C-alpha positions in Angstrom: 85.7 71.8 128.1 88.8 72.6 128.9 89.9 69.2 130.1 92.0 67.0 129.1 89.5 64.3 128.5 87.3 66.5 126.4 90.8 67.1 124.3 91.4 63.5 124.0 88.0 62.6 123.1 88.0 64.9 120.1 90.9 64.0 119.0 89.9 59.8 118.7 86.7 61.1 117.1 88.8 63.3 114.5 91.1 60.4 114.7 88.1 57.7 113.3 87.2 60.1 110.4 90.9 60.6 109.5 92.1 57.2 109.6 89.5 56.4 106.6 90.3 59.2 105.0 86.8 60.5 105.4 87.3 64.3 105.8 84.0 65.1 104.3 82.3 63.4 107.2 84.6 65.2 109.5 83.4 68.2 108.3 79.8 67.3 108.1 80.6 66.0 112.4 81.8 69.4 113.3 79.1 71.4 111.2 76.6 69.2 113.0 78.1 69.7 116.1 78.6 73.2 115.8 74.8 73.6 115.2 73.8 71.6 118.6 77.1 73.7 120.7 77.4 77.2 118.4 79.5 78.6 121.5 82.4 76.1 120.2 85.3 78.1 118.4 87.7 75.6 118.9 85.4 72.9 116.7 84.9 75.9 114.1 88.5 76.7 113.4 88.5 72.8 113.0 85.5 72.7 110.6 87.4 75.3 109.2 90.8 73.5 108.8 88.9 70.3 107.6 87.1 72.3 104.8 90.5 73.9 103.7 92.2 70.2 103.6 89.6 69.2 101.2 90.2 72.1 98.8 86.7 73.9 100.2 89.1 77.3 100.6 86.0 79.8 100.6 83.9 77.7 102.9 86.9 77.6 105.0 87.8 80.9 104.9 83.9 82.2 106.0 84.2 79.7 109.2 87.6 81.3 109.8 85.5 84.6 110.0 82.7 83.2 111.9 85.6 81.9 114.5 86.9 85.6 114.9 83.7 86.6 115.2 83.1 84.3 118.6 86.0 85.2 119.9 87.4 88.5 119.1 90.0 88.5 121.5 91.7 85.0 120.8 94.5 84.7 118.6 93.8 81.4 117.5 91.5 81.9 114.7 93.3 84.5 113.6 96.2 82.6 113.2 94.4 79.9 111.6 92.9 82.2 109.0 96.6 83.2 108.5 97.6 79.9 107.7 94.7 79.7 105.2 95.4 82.4 103.3 99.3 81.5 103.2 98.4 78.1 101.7 96.0 79.9 99.1 99.4 82.6 98.6 97.2 85.4 99.2 99.8 87.4 101.0 98.0 90.6 100.8 95.3 89.3 102.7 97.1 87.4 105.4 99.5 90.6 105.6 96.2 92.6 107.2 95.2 89.7 108.8 99.0 89.9 110.9 98.2 93.9 111.1 94.3 93.0 113.1 96.4 90.4 115.1 99.1 93.2 116.0 96.3 95.2 117.4 95.6 92.1 119.5 98.9 91.4 120.8 101.3 94.0 120.1 104.7 93.8 120.0 104.8 89.8 120.1 108.1 89.1 118.5 106.7 86.0 116.4 103.8 87.8 114.9 106.5 90.6 113.5 108.7 88.6 112.2 106.1 86.3 110.5 104.5 89.2 109.2 107.3 91.0 107.6 107.8 87.4 105.8 104.6 87.6 104.5 105.0 90.7 103.2 108.1 90.1 101.3 106.4 87.0 99.9 103.7 88.6 98.1 105.1 88.8 94.4 101.9 91.1 93.7 104.0 94.2 94.6 107.3 95.6 93.5 110.3 93.7 95.1 111.7 97.1 96.2 108.1 98.3 98.2 107.8 94.6 99.5 111.6 95.0 101.2 110.2 98.3 102.4 107.2 97.1 104.1 109.1 94.3 105.5 111.5 96.4 106.8 109.1 98.7 108.3 107.5 96.1 110.6 111.1 94.5 111.4 112.0 97.8 112.9 109.0 98.0 115.0 110.7 94.6 116.9 113.7 96.2 116.6 112.4 99.7 118.5 110.4 97.5 121.0 113.8 96.0 122.4 116.3 98.3 121.8 118.3 97.1 124.7 118.3 93.5 123.8 120.8 92.3 122.0 119.8 89.0 120.7 116.7 90.6 119.2 119.0 93.2 117.3 120.8 91.0 116.2 117.7 88.6 115.0 116.6 91.6 113.0 119.5 92.5 111.4 119.6 88.6 109.9 116.2 89.3 108.8 117.1 92.6 106.9 120.2 90.6 105.5 117.9 87.4 104.7 115.9 90.3 102.8 118.9 91.5 100.8 118.8 95.3 102.9 122.7 95.1 103.5 123.0 98.4 104.9 119.8 97.7 107.3 121.4 94.9 108.3 124.7 96.3 109.0 122.7 99.0 111.4 121.4 96.4 113.5 124.3 94.4 113.9 126.0 97.7 115.2 122.9 98.5 117.8 123.3 94.4 118.5 127.0 95.5 119.6 
C-alpha cells in the first residue's frame, strides 16, 4: 500500500472487470477484498463508488459512511459521500456533509465555494433562503482572505451568479 505498483495493480484489476462491464463482479471483488483487508479505506470508497454506478445508492451510502468511520480525519471518503448525495440530488444532506468536512479542513476555498453552490441547488428550500445560505458560506471565504483581491473578486462573482447584486458590488469594491 502506498506505492505506485499497488495503485497500478488495483487499476489493472478494475480495468479487467470494467472492460467487460462487470460492475457486479467488481463490487463482489471489493467486498471480498474488504473482508480480507478491513483497514483498506480506499477499497471501501471504491466499492461504494462501484455500487453507486450500479444504481445501488442506499448500499453505496452505507459503505461511504463506513469509510468515514474507518478514517474520520481523511477528507476523501467525505468528498465521495458528498458526490453520491449530489448525484442523487440530496442537496440538504450534501450540505451537512460539507459542514462536517469544513470542520476537518477549515477555510479550504474549494470546499467553501462548492458548499455554497450545493446550498443554492437545494430546490427544497425557497430561493431567497438558498441565496442567503450560500452567501453566508461564501462570506466565510471572503472573511478568511480579507487582503486577497483575487479571492474577493471570486466571491463577488459567486454572489453575482446567485443574483445577489448588492453583495457582489460590495465584494468588487473590496477587491479594488
